[in-house]
N, CA and C atoms of all chains as a GROMACS GRO file, in nm:
protein
  606
    1MET      N    1   7.591   7.962  11.105
    1MET     CA    2   7.537   8.009  11.221
    1MET      C    3   7.632   8.104  11.263
    2GLU      N    4   7.753   8.110  11.281
    2GLU     CA    5   7.846   8.175  11.322
    2GLU      C    6   7.840   8.343  11.265
    3ASN      N    7   7.807   8.330  11.109
    3ASN     CA    8   7.770   8.452  11.047
    3ASN      C    9   7.662   8.528  11.073
    4LYS      N   10   7.564   8.449  11.106
    4LYS     CA   11   7.414   8.538  11.136
    4LYS      C   12   7.453   8.584  11.269
    5LYS      N   13   7.550   8.526  11.379
    5LYS     CA   14   7.583   8.583  11.496
    5LYS      C   15   7.637   8.684  11.461
    6PHE      N   16   7.744   8.709  11.396
    6PHE     CA   17   7.814   8.803  11.311
    6PHE      C   18   7.734   8.944  11.310
    7LYS      N   19   7.661   8.885  11.200
    7LYS     CA   20   7.567   9.017  11.171
    7LYS      C   21   7.480   9.063  11.252
    8VAL      N   22   7.425   8.990  11.356
    8VAL     CA   23   7.323   9.042  11.444
    8VAL      C   24   7.418   9.129  11.559
    9PHE      N   25   7.532   9.101  11.570
    9PHE     CA   26   7.636   9.136  11.678
    9PHE      C   27   7.661   9.291  11.595
   10MET      N   28   7.689   9.289  11.467
   10MET     CA   29   7.735   9.439  11.399
   10MET      C   30   7.655   9.500  11.386
   11VAL      N   31   7.463   9.461  11.386
   11VAL     CA   32   7.363   9.551  11.386
   11VAL      C   33   7.367   9.604  11.506
   12VAL      N   34   7.344   9.529  11.620
   12VAL     CA   35   7.348   9.578  11.785
   12VAL      C   36   7.467   9.680  11.794
   13LEU      N   37   7.590   9.666  11.763
   13LEU     CA   38   7.711   9.757  11.772
   13LEU      C   39   7.674   9.858  11.708
   14SER      N   40   7.639   9.875  11.573
   14SER     CA   41   7.589  10.011  11.516
   14SER      C   42   7.491  10.096  11.565
   15VAL      N   43   7.384  10.027  11.617
   15VAL     CA   44   7.262  10.095  11.673
   15VAL      C   45   7.345  10.155  11.830
   16LEU      N   46   7.403  10.069  11.883
   16LEU     CA   47   7.478  10.146  11.990
   16LEU      C   48   7.572  10.225  11.969
   17VAL      N   49   7.654  10.232  11.892
   17VAL     CA   50   7.747  10.361  11.859
   17VAL      C   51   7.659  10.462  11.806
   18ALA      N   52   7.562  10.468  11.726
   18ALA     CA   53   7.484  10.570  11.698
   18ALA      C   54   7.429  10.630  11.799
   19GLY      N   55   7.366  10.547  11.889
   19GLY     CA   56   7.318  10.600  11.986
   19GLY      C   57   7.392  10.721  12.076
   20ALA      N   58   7.515  10.660  12.103
   20ALA     CA   59   7.619  10.729  12.179
   20ALA      C   60   7.662  10.828  12.086
   21ILE      N   61   7.664  10.812  11.980
   21ILE     CA   62   7.717  10.966  11.913
   21ILE      C   63   7.604  11.054  11.889
   22SER      N   64   7.496  11.038  11.907
   22SER     CA   65   7.385  11.104  11.884
   22SER      C   66   7.388  11.160  12.028
   23MET      N   67   7.385  11.094  12.142
   23MET     CA   68   7.373  11.139  12.273
   23MET      C   69   7.482  11.242  12.294
   24SER      N   70   7.606  11.211  12.251
   24SER     CA   71   7.726  11.306  12.284
   24SER      C   72   7.701  11.427  12.206
   25ALA      N   73   7.631  11.422  12.092
   25ALA     CA   74   7.607  11.541  11.994
   25ALA      C   75   7.483  11.631  12.070
   26VAL      N   76   7.376  11.558  12.161
   26VAL     CA   77   7.276  11.633  12.186
   26VAL      C   78   7.314  11.686  12.322
   27THR      N   79   7.402  11.607  12.416
   27THR     CA   80   7.437  11.684  12.529
   27THR      C   81   7.562  11.762  12.549
   28GLY      N   82   7.661  11.755  12.419
   28GLY     CA   83   7.782  11.830  12.396
   28GLY      C   84   7.901  11.764  12.472
   29GLN      N   85   7.882  11.653  12.512
   29GLN     CA   86   7.986  11.584  12.569
   29GLN      C   87   8.046  11.460  12.472
   30TRP      N   88   8.147  11.509  12.394
   30TRP     CA   89   8.196  11.478  12.257
   30TRP      C   90   8.296  11.294  12.344
   31TYR      N   91   8.344  11.329  12.450
   31TYR     CA   92   8.414  11.208  12.477
   31TYR      C   93   8.325  11.078  12.482
   32ILE      N   94   8.174  11.092  12.516
   32ILE     CA   95   8.119  10.964  12.533
   32ILE      C   96   8.130  10.894  12.395
   33GLY      N   97   8.074  10.970  12.310
   33GLY     CA   98   8.096  10.904  12.156
   33GLY      C   99   8.217  10.856  12.132
   34ALA      N  100   8.333  10.938  12.163
   34ALA     CA  101   8.462  10.894  12.074
   34ALA      C  102   8.512  10.737  12.167
   35ILE      N  103   8.479  10.759  12.305
   35ILE     CA  104   8.499  10.617  12.380
   35ILE      C  105   8.454  10.527  12.327
   36VAL      N  106   8.318  10.518  12.292
   36VAL     CA  107   8.210  10.405  12.260
   36VAL      C  108   8.256  10.358  12.103
   37LEU      N  109   8.272  10.457  12.026
   37LEU     CA  110   8.348  10.453  11.893
   37LEU      C  111   8.486  10.335  11.908
   38LEU      N  112   8.573  10.391  12.000
   38LEU     CA  113   8.677  10.329  12.028
   38LEU      C  114   8.664  10.197  12.057
   39ILE      N  115   8.582  10.172  12.145
   39ILE     CA  116   8.565  10.043  12.199
   39ILE      C  117   8.499   9.944  12.110
   40ALA      N  118   8.400  10.012  11.998
   40ALA     CA  119   8.326   9.938  11.919
   40ALA      C  120   8.432   9.887  11.820
   41VAL      N  121   8.505   9.972  11.753
   41VAL     CA  122   8.625   9.928  11.667
   41VAL      C  123   8.705   9.811  11.715
   42PHE      N  124   8.742   9.813  11.855
   42PHE     CA  125   8.842   9.698  11.921
   42PHE      C  126   8.741   9.608  11.925
   43LYS      N  127   8.617   9.606  11.955
   43LYS     CA  128   8.533   9.485  11.967
   43LYS      C  129   8.524   9.410  11.836
   44ILE      N  130   8.504   9.500  11.734
   44ILE     CA  131   8.477   9.410  11.603
   44ILE      C  132   8.613   9.339  11.564
   45TYR      N  133   8.731   9.417  11.570
   45TYR     CA  134   8.869   9.373  11.542
   45TYR      C  135   8.896   9.223  11.636
   46GLN      N  136   8.852   9.240  11.768
   46GLN     CA  137   8.868   9.097  11.836
   46GLN      C  138   8.766   8.993  11.800
   47VAL      N  139   8.650   9.037  11.756
   47VAL     CA  140   8.547   8.944  11.743
   47VAL      C  141   8.578   8.861  11.577
   48LYS      N  142   8.614   8.937  11.499
   48LYS     CA  143   8.678   8.918  11.381
   48LYS      C  144   8.817   8.856  11.381
   49MET      N  145   8.871   8.842  11.474
   49MET     CA  146   9.016   8.759  11.480
   49MET      C  147   8.974   8.636  11.510
   50ARG      N  148   8.876   8.630  11.626
   50ARG     CA  149   8.830   8.527  11.693
   50ARG      C  150   8.756   8.439  11.575
   51LEU      N  151   8.658   8.491  11.501
   51LEU     CA  152   8.589   8.404  11.396
   51LEU      C  153   8.668   8.382  11.247
   52LYS      N  154   8.787   8.473  11.266
   52LYS     CA  155   8.872   8.421  11.150
   52LYS      C  156   8.910   8.278  11.143
   53THR      N  157   8.934   8.219  11.256
   53THR     CA  158   8.981   8.083  11.236
   53THR      C  159   8.854   7.990  11.223
   54LYS      N  160   8.720   8.016  11.250
   54LYS     CA  161   8.655   7.928  11.247
   54LYS      C  162   8.544   7.931  11.111
   55VAL      N  163   8.503   8.057  11.097
   55VAL     CA  164   8.426   8.071  10.936
   55VAL      C  165   8.478   8.159  10.874
   56VAL      N  166   8.446   8.180  10.744
   56VAL     CA  167   8.457   8.285  10.659
   56VAL      C  168   8.360   8.368  10.664
   57ILE      N  169   8.394   8.525  10.694
   57ILE     CA  170   8.335   8.599  10.698
   57ILE      C  171   8.314   8.711  10.584
   58GLU      N  172   8.443   8.722  10.516
   58GLU     CA  173   8.452   8.827  10.416
   58GLU      C  174   8.517   8.739  10.305
   59ASP      N  175   8.468   8.762  10.188
   59ASP     CA  176   8.551   8.655  10.092
   59ASP      C  177   8.531   8.794   9.976
   60GLU      N  178   8.587   8.728   9.842
   60GLU     CA  179   8.612   8.829   9.723
   60GLU      C  180   8.472   8.878   9.695
   61MET      N  181   8.363   8.830   9.681
   61MET     CA  182   8.255   8.873   9.643
   61MET      C  183   8.198   8.983   9.719
   62ILE      N  184   8.224   8.958   9.867
   62ILE     CA  185   8.190   9.044   9.965
   62ILE      C  186   8.249   9.219   9.931
   63GLU      N  187   8.406   9.152   9.925
   63GLU     CA  188   8.478   9.291   9.888
   63GLU      C  189   8.429   9.358   9.758
   64LYS      N  190   8.406   9.269   9.654
   64LYS     CA  191   8.346   9.320   9.530
   64LYS      C  192   8.245   9.417   9.539
   65ILE      N  193   8.146   9.391   9.638
   65ILE     CA  194   8.008   9.446   9.659
   65ILE      C  195   8.023   9.556   9.744
   66SER      N  196   8.114   9.526   9.842
   66SER     CA  197   8.160   9.661   9.932
   66SER      C  198   8.208   9.758   9.893
   67GLY      N  199   8.317   9.749   9.755
   67GLY     CA  200   8.386   9.826   9.674
   67GLY      C  201   8.284   9.902   9.610
   68LYS      N  202   8.147   9.840   9.547
   68LYS     CA  203   8.080   9.885   9.499
   68LYS      C  204   8.007  10.000   9.545
   69ALA      N  205   7.953   9.938   9.651
   69ALA     CA  206   7.855  10.023   9.740
   69ALA      C  207   7.954  10.162   9.795
   70ALA      N  208   8.058  10.139   9.815
   70ALA     CA  209   8.148  10.274   9.853
   70ALA      C  210   8.165  10.334   9.758
   71ARG      N  211   8.172  10.299   9.612
   71ARG     CA  212   8.168  10.408   9.518
   71ARG      C  213   8.030  10.465   9.512
   72ILE      N  214   7.945  10.398   9.497
   72ILE     CA  215   7.820  10.427   9.489
   72ILE      C  216   7.786  10.553   9.605
   73THR      N  217   7.803  10.522   9.734
   73THR     CA  218   7.784  10.624   9.844
   73THR      C  219   7.857  10.749   9.807
   74TYR      N  220   8.003  10.755   9.763
   74TYR     CA  221   8.091  10.848   9.719
   74TYR      C  222   8.042  10.928   9.626
   75LEU      N  223   7.965  10.875   9.524
   75LEU     CA  224   7.911  10.965   9.430
   75LEU      C  225   7.820  11.033   9.453
   76ILE      N  226   7.728  10.951   9.547
   76ILE     CA  227   7.605  11.020   9.587
   76ILE      C  228   7.633  11.135   9.642
   77PHE      N  229   7.707  11.110   9.761
   77PHE     CA  230   7.739  11.192   9.860
   77PHE      C  231   7.818  11.355   9.809
   78GLY      N  232   7.911  11.296   9.736
   78GLY     CA  233   7.998  11.420   9.642
   78GLY      C  234   7.890  11.478   9.557
   79LEU      N  235   7.812  11.424   9.468
   79LEU     CA  236   7.736  11.492   9.381
   79LEU      C  237   7.613  11.584   9.492
   80ALA      N  238   7.541  11.491   9.534
   80ALA     CA  239   7.424  11.567   9.658
   80ALA      C  240   7.512  11.666   9.737
   81GLY      N  241   7.613  11.638   9.766
   81GLY     CA  242   7.690  11.747   9.879
   81GLY      C  243   7.698  11.864   9.792
   82ALA      N  244   7.790  11.879   9.672
   82ALA     CA  245   7.804  11.988   9.616
   82ALA      C  246   7.706  12.060   9.551
   83LEU      N  247   7.613  11.988   9.536
   83LEU     CA  248   7.464  12.074   9.525
   83LEU      C  249   7.398  12.116   9.633
   84LEU      N  250   7.403  12.064   9.716
   84LEU     CA  251   7.344  12.125   9.838
   84LEU      C  252   7.430  12.257   9.945
   85VAL      N  253   7.553  12.230   9.850
   85VAL     CA  254   7.659  12.316   9.906
   85VAL      C  255   7.609  12.466   9.824
   86LEU      N  256   7.552  12.446   9.710
   86LEU     CA  257   7.568  12.546   9.638
   86LEU      C  258   7.406  12.613   9.672
   87VAL      N  259   7.298  12.547   9.722
   87VAL     CA  260   7.175  12.584   9.790
   87VAL      C  261   7.224  12.658   9.913
   88PHE      N  262   7.292  12.600  10.011
   88PHE     CA  263   7.325  12.638  10.154
   88PHE      C  264   7.383  12.799  10.098
   89PHE      N  265   7.502  12.819   9.995
   89PHE     CA  266   7.514  12.931   9.986
   89PHE      C  267   7.441  13.047   9.945
   90ALA      N  268   7.323  12.981   9.861
   90ALA     CA  269   7.240  13.081   9.845
   90ALA      C  270   7.142  13.125   9.928
   91LEU      N  271   7.118  13.019  10.000
   91LEU     CA  272   7.032  13.061  10.130
   91LEU      C  273   7.098  13.192  10.208
   92GLY      N  274   7.243  13.123  10.222
   92GLY     CA  275   7.326  13.200  10.325
   92GLY      C  276   7.332  13.348  10.310
   93GLN      N  277   7.260  13.382  10.188
   93GLN     CA  278   7.287  13.597  10.171
   93GLN      C  279   7.167  13.616  10.240
   94ASN      N  280   7.066  13.534  10.304
   94ASN     CA  281   6.981  13.598  10.377
   94ASN      C  282   6.964  13.567  10.513
   95ASN      N  283   7.030  13.422  10.528
   95ASN     CA  284   7.064  13.390  10.684
   95ASN      C  285   7.208  13.349  10.682
   96PRO      N  286   7.283  13.388  10.777
   96PRO     CA  287   7.426  13.363  10.802
   96PRO      C  288   7.468  13.187  10.851
   97VAL      N  289   7.326  13.155  10.883
   97VAL     CA  290   7.356  12.997  10.970
   97VAL      C  291   7.383  12.905  10.853
   98PHE      N  292   7.276  12.961  10.734
   98PHE     CA  293   7.316  12.844  10.622
   98PHE      C  294   7.434  12.842  10.536
   99TYR      N  295   7.490  12.979  10.563
   99TYR     CA  296   7.637  12.977  10.495
   99TYR      C  297   7.734  12.923  10.604
  100ILE      N  298   7.738  12.879  10.722
  100ILE     CA  299   7.796  12.832  10.802
  100ILE      C  300   7.772  12.667  10.748
  101VAL      N  301   7.679  12.650  10.748
  101VAL     CA  302   7.633  12.502  10.721
  101VAL      C  303   7.694  12.471  10.588
  102GLY      N  304   7.666  12.532  10.503
  102GLY     CA  305   7.719  12.529  10.358
  102GLY      C  306   7.869  12.489  10.353
  103ASN      N  307   7.928  12.570  10.438
  103ASN     CA  308   8.104  12.580  10.446
  103ASN      C  309   8.131  12.448  10.468
  104THR      N  310   8.068  12.406  10.604
  104THR     CA  311   8.088  12.278  10.681
  104THR      C  312   8.107  12.176  10.573
  105LEU      N  313   7.987  12.152  10.504
  105LEU     CA  314   7.922  12.061  10.413
  105LEU      C  315   8.034  12.062  10.288
  106ALA      N  316   8.050  12.165  10.256
  106ALA     CA  317   8.182  12.185  10.153
  106ALA      C  318   8.305  12.162  10.206
  107PHE      N  319   8.357  12.152  10.290
  107PHE     CA  320   8.482  12.115  10.370
  107PHE      C  321   8.444  11.958  10.366
  108ALA      N  322   8.368  11.918  10.405
  108ALA     CA  323   8.328  11.768  10.429
  108ALA      C  324   8.319  11.682  10.286
  109VAL      N  325   8.262  11.752  10.184
  109VAL     CA  326   8.276  11.687  10.073
  109VAL      C  327   8.406  11.690  10.012
  110CYS      N  328   8.487  11.807  10.008
  110CYS     CA  329   8.630  11.818   9.969
  110CYS      C  330   8.718  11.714  10.048
  111ALA      N  331   8.681  11.694  10.192
  111ALA     CA  332   8.762  11.595  10.259
  111ALA      C  333   8.749  11.462  10.205
  112VAL      N  334   8.633  11.435  10.186
  112VAL     CA  335   8.579  11.294  10.127
  112VAL      C  336   8.652  11.251   9.981
  113VAL      N  337   8.626  11.373   9.910
  113VAL     CA  338   8.708  11.369   9.782
  113VAL      C  339   8.853  11.334   9.794
  114ALA      N  340   8.928  11.418   9.892
  114ALA     CA  341   9.075  11.411   9.897
  114ALA      C  342   9.080  11.255   9.967
  115VAL      N  343   9.016  11.205  10.021
  115VAL     CA  344   9.060  11.074  10.074
  115VAL      C  345   9.031  10.956   9.970
  116TYR      N  346   8.930  10.994   9.886
  116TYR     CA  347   8.904  10.899   9.780
  116TYR      C  348   9.020  10.919   9.660
  117VAL      N  349   9.083  11.038   9.644
  117VAL     CA  350   9.204  11.055   9.542
  117VAL      C  351   9.316  10.953   9.634
  118ILE      N  352   9.338  10.993   9.742
  118ILE     CA  353   9.478  10.932   9.796
  118ILE      C  354   9.457  10.788   9.800
  119ALA      N  355   9.346  10.736   9.836
  119ALA     CA  356   9.328  10.593   9.875
  119ALA      C  357   9.336  10.522   9.716
  120TYR      N  358   9.258  10.570   9.601
  120TYR     CA  359   9.284  10.537   9.492
  120TYR      C  360   9.403  10.561   9.442
  121VAL      N  361   9.497  10.651   9.464
  121VAL     CA  362   9.657  10.679   9.411
  121VAL      C  363   9.711  10.562   9.470
  122TYR      N  364   9.705  10.522   9.608
  122TYR     CA  365   9.766  10.425   9.679
  122TYR      C  366   9.754  10.273   9.630
  123LEU      N  367   9.619  10.256   9.576
  123LEU     CA  368   9.569  10.125   9.570
  123LEU      C  369   9.629  10.110   9.408
  124THR      N  370   9.629  10.190   9.323
  124THR     CA  371   9.674  10.173   9.200
  124THR      C  372   9.832  10.215   9.172
  125LYS      N  373   9.908  10.233   9.260
  125LYS     CA  374  10.058  10.256   9.272
  125LYS      C  375  10.114  10.116   9.203
  126ASP      N  376  10.072   9.989   9.211
  126ASP     CA  377  10.149   9.886   9.176
  126ASP      C  378  10.099   9.865   9.014
  127PHE      N  379  10.007   9.935   8.971
  127PHE     CA  380   9.956   9.900   8.814
  127PHE      C  381  10.010  10.012   8.740
  128ARG      N  382  10.091  10.138   8.789
  128ARG     CA  383  10.126  10.203   8.711
  128ARG      C  384  10.276  10.172   8.685
  129GLY      N  385  10.309  10.258   8.531
  129GLY     CA  386  10.459  10.219   8.479
  129GLY      C  387  10.469  10.291   8.346
  130ASP      N  388  10.564  10.283   8.278
  130ASP     CA  389  10.614  10.380   8.190
  130ASP      C  390  10.564  10.253   8.073
  131GLY      N  391  10.570  10.136   8.095
  131GLY     CA  392  10.546  10.052   7.983
  131GLY      C  393  10.699  10.041   7.895
  132ASP      N  394  10.674   9.928   7.812
  132ASP     CA  395  10.774   9.894   7.750
  132ASP      C  396  10.756   9.947   7.583
  133GLU      N  397  10.658   9.992   7.577
  133GLU     CA  398  10.627  10.003   7.422
  133GLU      C  399  10.706  10.169   7.397
  134GLU      N  400  10.717  10.159   7.268
  134GLU     CA  401  10.790  10.300   7.229
  134GLU      C  402  10.676  10.396   7.196
  135MET      N  403   7.912   8.398   8.146
  135MET     CA  404   8.011   8.312   8.209
  135MET      C  405   7.897   8.202   8.266
  136LYS      N  406   7.902   8.078   8.231
  136LYS     CA  407   7.816   7.994   8.318
  136LYS      C  408   7.900   7.890   8.366
  137ASN      N  409   7.850   7.796   8.458
  137ASN     CA  410   7.939   7.706   8.506
  137ASN      C  411   7.850   7.582   8.552
  138LYS      N  412   7.937   7.472   8.580
  138LYS     CA  413   7.868   7.357   8.605
  138LYS      C  414   7.881   7.325   8.765
  139ILE      N  415   7.899   7.430   8.857
  139ILE     CA  416   7.959   7.385   8.991
  139ILE      C  417   7.834   7.302   9.069
  140LYS      N  418   7.745   7.319   9.033
  140LYS     CA  419   7.603   7.269   9.110
  140LYS      C  420   7.634   7.133   9.076
  141VAL      N  421   7.655   7.093   8.938
  141VAL     CA  422   7.682   6.933   8.901
  141VAL      C  423   7.796   6.873   8.957
  142TYR      N  424   7.888   6.955   8.976
  142TYR     CA  425   8.015   6.889   9.034
  142TYR      C  426   7.995   6.888   9.195
  143ARG      N  427   7.919   6.945   9.250
  143ARG     CA  428   7.900   6.970   9.362
  143ARG      C  429   7.817   6.839   9.413
  144ALA      N  430   7.737   6.805   9.316
  144ALA     CA  431   7.641   6.678   9.359
  144ALA      C  432   7.719   6.560   9.336
  145MET      N  433   7.810   6.556   9.245
  145MET     CA  434   7.874   6.467   9.190
  145MET      C  435   7.970   6.422   9.319
  146TYR      N  436   8.036   6.506   9.384
  146TYR     CA  437   8.122   6.504   9.495
  146TYR      C  438   8.024   6.486   9.644
  147ASP      N  439   7.894   6.476   9.620
  147ASP     CA  440   7.807   6.492   9.725
  147ASP      C  441   7.831   6.596   9.844
  148LEU      N  442   7.863   6.717   9.801
  148LEU     CA  443   7.903   6.818   9.920
  148LEU      C  444   7.781   6.921   9.905
  149THR      N  445   7.755   6.968  10.042
  149THR     CA  446   7.671   7.066  10.040
  149THR      C  447   7.718   7.196  10.025
  150GLN      N  448   7.639   7.325  10.008
  150GLN     CA  449   7.676   7.436   9.987
  150GLN      C  450   7.765   7.475  10.074
  151GLN      N  451   7.751   7.438  10.194
  151GLN     CA  452   7.862   7.492  10.310
  151GLN      C  453   7.983   7.438  10.298
  152GLN      N  454   7.976   7.322  10.292
  152GLN     CA  455   8.104   7.229  10.277
  152GLN      C  456   8.197   7.260  10.178
  153LEU      N  457   8.125   7.294  10.068
  153LEU     CA  458   8.214   7.357   9.932
  153LEU      C  459   8.250   7.494   9.965
  154ALA      N  460   8.195   7.587  10.031
  154ALA     CA  461   8.245   7.672  10.058
  154ALA      C  462   8.344   7.699  10.166
  155GLN      N  463   8.353   7.591  10.268
  155GLN     CA  464   8.454   7.572  10.371
  155GLN      C  465   8.581   7.549  10.301
  156LYS      N  466   8.561   7.461  10.178
  156LYS     CA  467   8.683   7.423  10.116
  156LYS      C  468   8.730   7.504  10.032
  157LEU      N  469   8.666   7.616   9.958
  157LEU     CA  470   8.714   7.704   9.900
  157LEU      C  471   8.758   7.800   9.997
  158GLY      N  472   8.712   7.826  10.102
  158GLY     CA  473   8.739   7.949  10.189
  158GLY      C  474   8.673   8.086  10.162
  159VAL      N  475   8.555   8.048  10.106
  159VAL     CA  476   8.431   8.152  10.086
  159VAL      C  477   8.327   8.164  10.146
  160THR      N  478   8.228   8.241  10.145
  160THR     CA  479   8.118   8.238  10.254
  160THR      C  480   8.008   8.155  10.155
  161ARG      N  481   7.911   8.105  10.222
  161ARG     CA  482   7.773   8.026  10.147
  161ARG      C  483   7.715   8.097  10.032
  162GLN      N  484   7.717   8.222  10.061
  162GLN     CA  485   7.631   8.293   9.954
  162GLN      C  486   7.724   8.339   9.847
  163THR      N  487   7.849   8.312   9.833
  163THR     CA  488   7.920   8.311   9.730
  163THR      C  489   7.907   8.210   9.652
  164VAL      N  490   7.877   8.074   9.696
  164VAL     CA  491   7.856   7.977   9.626
  164VAL      C  492   7.732   7.962   9.582
  165VAL      N  493   7.618   8.023   9.639
  165VAL     CA  494   7.474   8.005   9.585
  165VAL      C  495   7.489   8.108   9.473
  166ALA      N  496   7.560   8.243   9.491
  166ALA     CA  497   7.556   8.304   9.349
  166ALA      C  498   7.658   8.254   9.274
  167LEU      N  499   7.739   8.181   9.288
  167LEU     CA  500   7.807   8.118   9.179
  167LEU      C  501   7.714   8.026   9.082
  168GLU      N  502   7.636   7.974   9.179
  168GLU     CA  503   7.593   7.843   9.119
  168GLU      C  504   7.485   7.887   9.013
  169LYS      N  505   7.416   8.024   9.067
  169LYS     CA  506   7.288   8.099   9.008
  169LYS      C  507   7.385   8.167   8.877
  170ASN      N  508   7.472   8.172   8.853
  170ASN     CA  509   7.538   8.233   8.739
  170ASN      C  510   7.552   8.376   8.807
  171LYS      N  511   7.510   8.433   8.916
  171LYS     CA  512   7.492   8.562   8.927
  171LYS      C  513   7.646   8.650   8.958
  172TYR      N  514   7.744   8.554   8.982
  172TYR     CA  515   7.864   8.617   9.017
  172TYR      C  516   7.970   8.549   8.929
  173ASN      N  517   8.049   8.621   8.862
  173ASN     CA  518   8.171   8.535   8.791
  173ASN      C  519   8.323   8.568   8.907
  174PRO      N  520   8.351   8.421   8.899
  174PRO     CA  521   8.458   8.446   9.044
  174PRO      C  522   8.618   8.492   8.970
  175SER      N  523   8.698   8.525   9.079
  175SER     CA  524   8.810   8.571   9.024
  175SER      C  525   8.896   8.446   8.995
  176LEU      N  526   9.007   8.456   8.888
  176LEU     CA  527   9.066   8.376   8.838
  176LEU      C  528   9.125   8.254   8.953
  177GLU      N  529   9.178   8.317   9.037
  177GLU     CA  530   9.219   8.238   9.154
  177GLU      C  531   9.092   8.150   9.229
  178LEU      N  532   8.994   8.214   9.259
  178LEU     CA  533   8.868   8.099   9.275
  178LEU      C  534   8.832   8.017   9.168
  179ALA      N  535   8.831   8.044   9.060
  179ALA     CA  536   8.808   7.952   8.944
  179ALA      C  537   8.928   7.844   8.952
  180PHE      N  538   9.035   7.862   8.983
  180PHE     CA  539   9.123   7.777   8.959
  180PHE      C  540   9.102   7.697   9.100
  181LYS      N  541   9.089   7.728   9.193
  181LYS     CA  542   9.047   7.642   9.337
  181LYS      C  543   8.942   7.570   9.291
  182ILE      N  544   8.852   7.605   9.269
  182ILE     CA  545   8.700   7.547   9.215
  182ILE      C  546   8.758   7.420   9.147
  183ALA      N  547   8.817   7.453   9.033
  183ALA     CA  548   8.840   7.329   8.939
  183ALA      C  549   8.930   7.242   8.981
  184ARG      N  550   9.034   7.299   9.083
  184ARG     CA  551   9.134   7.164   9.131
  184ARG      C  552   9.078   7.114   9.236
  185LEU      N  553   8.972   7.163   9.308
  185LEU     CA  554   8.889   7.092   9.406
  185LEU      C  555   8.835   6.975   9.339
  186PHE      N  556   8.763   6.989   9.239
  186PHE     CA  557   8.680   6.892   9.118
  186PHE      C  558   8.770   6.788   9.049
  187ASN      N  559   8.918   6.834   9.060
  187ASN     CA  560   9.001   6.776   8.947
  187ASN      C  561   8.989   6.779   8.812
  188VAL      N  562   8.947   6.876   8.775
  188VAL     CA  563   8.893   6.908   8.631
  188VAL      C  564   8.973   7.038   8.584
  189SER      N  565   8.998   7.058   8.454
  189SER     CA  566   9.030   7.182   8.413
  189SER      C  567   8.925   7.322   8.414
  190ILE      N  568   8.958   7.427   8.421
  190ILE     CA  569   8.872   7.525   8.428
  190ILE      C  570   8.778   7.526   8.314
  191GLU      N  571   8.826   7.502   8.206
  191GLU     CA  572   8.716   7.502   8.105
  191GLU      C  573   8.586   7.392   8.121
  192ASP      N  574   8.656   7.294   8.190
  192ASP     CA  575   8.531   7.178   8.242
  192ASP      C  576   8.418   7.246   8.302
  193VAL      N  577   8.457   7.355   8.387
  193VAL     CA  578   8.363   7.388   8.511
  193VAL      C  579   8.283   7.526   8.464
  194PHE      N  580   8.374   7.599   8.402
  194PHE     CA  581   8.317   7.737   8.328
  194PHE      C  582   8.323   7.735   8.169
  195THR      N  583   8.216   7.805   8.125
  195THR     CA  584   8.210   7.837   8.003
  195THR      C  585   8.173   7.971   7.961
  196TYR      N  586   8.264   8.030   7.861
  196TYR     CA  587   8.311   8.173   7.839
  196TYR      C  588   8.145   8.188   7.743
  197GLU      N  589   8.045   8.280   7.768
  197GLU     CA  590   7.965   8.313   7.652
  197GLU      C  591   7.981   8.462   7.636
  198GLN      N  592   8.003   8.492   7.489
  198GLN     CA  593   8.006   8.670   7.489
  198GLN      C  594   7.893   8.713   7.478
  199PRO      N  595   7.857   8.813   7.515
  199PRO     CA  596   7.734   8.891   7.558
  199PRO      C  597   7.648   8.881   7.422
  200ASN      N  598   7.696   8.879   7.327
  200ASN     CA  599   7.620   8.900   7.180
  200ASN      C  600   7.574   8.749   7.155
  201GLY      N  601   7.603   8.657   7.250
  201GLY     CA  602   7.585   8.500   7.225
  201GLY      C  603   7.639   8.431   7.125
  202ASN      N  604   7.752   8.482   7.085
  202ASN     CA  605   7.863   8.403   6.962
  202ASN      C  606   7.972   8.327   7.053
   0.00000   0.00000   0.00000
């Protein structure tokens, strides 16, 4: 039952954060989204810590599935983003707005790839070595 | 990989939720294990075998993809 409550809590919180960020984007008041996001992160941490002693929320299977989902998301975002950047750059020759959007997207894709590489190198640091073979 | 978790769980008269709690995993993981949809880590496999007081080979059977 606690697991179901946690899932509902996460869905409600996601909707609230998405709403707050959308509102801050529309109104131009960035701090609303930032504050709500920080409160949401703190709340998730608090609830997870409280539930940790009662029930198992995450285990190895969920971690494995999350890893796969993250990898698929990274691949889709990376490939689709790179293709869209090319399209926006092509359209940007006639309209500079597309060029700006393409530029922003290019930086976003590069940032995601950079974070992925850093995370990958960090997570595989214990598995590297010269080996003992000649 | 196939397993007899469902059989051992019945022998020990445990519900999926109770088994999940004893193993420190979610009930979904127990369901996936019993349906042979998920291969557990070596650590979890040892936990399962120890819980039922049997060896890993008694619970899990490795089958090569080509059926040999």
